N, C-alpha and C positions, 0 to 999 in steps of 0.2 A: 438416278441414282446408279453410282456404281458397286458395282457384286462385288467388291473386294474389300470394302470395309467389315459390313454382316458376315463376309466369308473368312477375315483376318479373326474378326472380335469371336466367333464364333470357335477357331479353329484354338485361341488362346483359354478360350473356357474350355473346351475340351482336353485339352493338355494341361490344367489346372486340375480339373474335378481326376482325371486320370491319377496324374500324381495323388492326389489325395486319395486314392482310392489301394495305391499300390504303397503309400509310404505312411500312412496313419493307422492306428491301432486300437484308436474307440472307433468305435462300431456307431453311433454317433455321427460323426464326422466323415466316416466309411458313407451313409448314407445321404450327408449332404454333400457331396462329390458328386457320389452318381447323378444324386437331384442335376449340379454343375451340368453334366456330360447332357444329361437328357433336355437341358433350357438350352446348349447348344445346339444340337440337333434342330432344337424347337425352331431357333433363331435359323437355322439354315433351310429348314423347311419355309417358312414365311418368306425368305428373301428370295430363295428363290422362283418363286410363287409370285412374286412382285416383278421379279425379273422378267420370266417369260408371259406375265399377263394372261393368266390363264383366269375363261369367262367360268369354270367351274372352280374355283378356287378350292382347291385341291389339297394345294401345300397347308391352308389355313384349316381346312376340317381335320387334313391328319393332324395338325399340330392340336387339335382340340382333342383327339384319341387321347393321343400323348400327351395330354395334362391329365386327362383323369385316369390313363394307368398311373401314371407317378404318383399321385394323390391316393393311390388306392396301395400299389407300391410302399408309399412313406409312413399310412396308419398301420397299414399289416408290421414293418418294417419296426417302427417305433411300438407297437404293442408286443413283437420277439425281443427287443431291446431291454426294455422296461421288465419284462418276466424274466431274464437271465440276469438281469440287473438286481432285482427282487432276492433272486436265489443265493448267486454268487457274489455280491457286494459290487464289482464288476463289470464295467462293458468293455475291457480288453479283449480285442480280438484273438489274441493268442492264446490266453485263457481260456476260453471255449472249446479243446479239442479236449479239456475233461472232462465233456459233458457227455460223452459216449458213454455208454454200459460198458463195465469191464466183465470179463467172463471167462471163465476157469481154463483151463489146459486143457481142454477137450474142442475149446470153442462156443460149448453153452452158455449160457447165462448161469450166474451162479443165483442160488436160490436160498432164502434163508430157513434154517429148520431141516427137518425129516425129506428126502425126496420125494416120499410116497404118504405124507402126511394127506393132502386132499385127495387121493385115489383109495378106492376098496376094490380089496379084491373080491374073487370067488366064493370064496370061503366065510367072509366078513356079512359080505350082500345074503346068503343063506341063513345066515346063522341068526 
């Protein structure tokens, strides 16, 4: 097997995933693009493992770890995307900047009601 075929295919997969990460605004499509990039890396790991004829098959072992990490990343990523979609009604990445809590002019977070509503003073505690 020539090493050029899987290397070119992996480069195409990685470039497609990179384009998807940079150009897309939907969070689910961005996660799918990241998966394409990880699969390109996995293809390279296995191809170089076969090409080098490694007796320990370290490329294939590392591929299994990468697949496990990718599965965990997708699970957590989809859970976050679904939570954002339920709260915001959209999974648009540009609108996620609005989720930051806005503060007051002095940089402290705004609080509802009186600022000392939850605090007791010394005179109130002794009375």
